[in-house]
C-alpha positions, 0 to 999 in steps of 0.5 A: 620445363614443361612439367615432366620429370627427367628419368635418371640415367641409372633408371634409363639403363635398366628400363632399356635392358628389360624392355626386349624381354618384356616385349618377347613375353608379351608377344608370347602371351598375346599370340597364345603360343604356349610352346614358346612362352613355356620355353622362355619361362622354363629355359634351362630346365633340361640342364637343371634335371641333369639330362645333358640335352641342349635345346634351341629355340625351335625345339631341336635337341642336341647332345655330345657323346664321348663315343666314336661315330660308328658306336653312336650310329649303331646305338641310334639304329638299335634305339629306333628299332626298339621304339618301332620307328622304321628308318626310311633312309640313312646316308654317310657324308664327310662329317658324319651320318644322317638318319631319317625315321618315320613313325605314327598312325595314319592321322598323325605322322612323326618325322625324325631327322637325326644328324650325327657329326664326328667332332673328333675320333672319340667325340660325336654330336647328335642333333635330333628334330622330331617334326609333327607336320609342318610347324610342330616339333616334338621335343619330348620324343627327341629327348627320349631318343637321346636318353635311350641312345645314352643308355645303350652306350652306357651299357656297352661301356659297362659290359666292355669295362670289366674285361679291360679292368681285370689284370692278367692272371698267372698260369701257375696254380695258387700256392697251398696254405 
């Protein structure tokens, strides 16, 4: 032996499992990428708060609604209008609807890409990417759009529910006591 102590197999395994995570964290800290390091350290925060919004590593927001595609598209258009984000174009394709909106002041432009995908006649998935320039994403704006679309769909369901839940009334007047 040359004076080194061999590493026990159980220690090798745990070191090999933690090395990629440590390397990723170290890379984020060295690069000064606050967005990435906060994403790595705060993964799952949206789920913990009950927002129901899922994110990818590059800040694309997703949410699935149990509402038909046309209702989600209508609520999306109303939300963009209320936020004063003018719709630049909208197109229908075989899987759903794509919407592009733009907002911002002259010094900074925000492009919002929304894809609505019909998963079934009653289920629609929304995907939102809010781009600020070439590399920056705005997850907060994407989340707010999803929150407002959810709110509109909930309000629509609430106003439609009482009409459906009421039993049919008899045409005869009630008996006098």
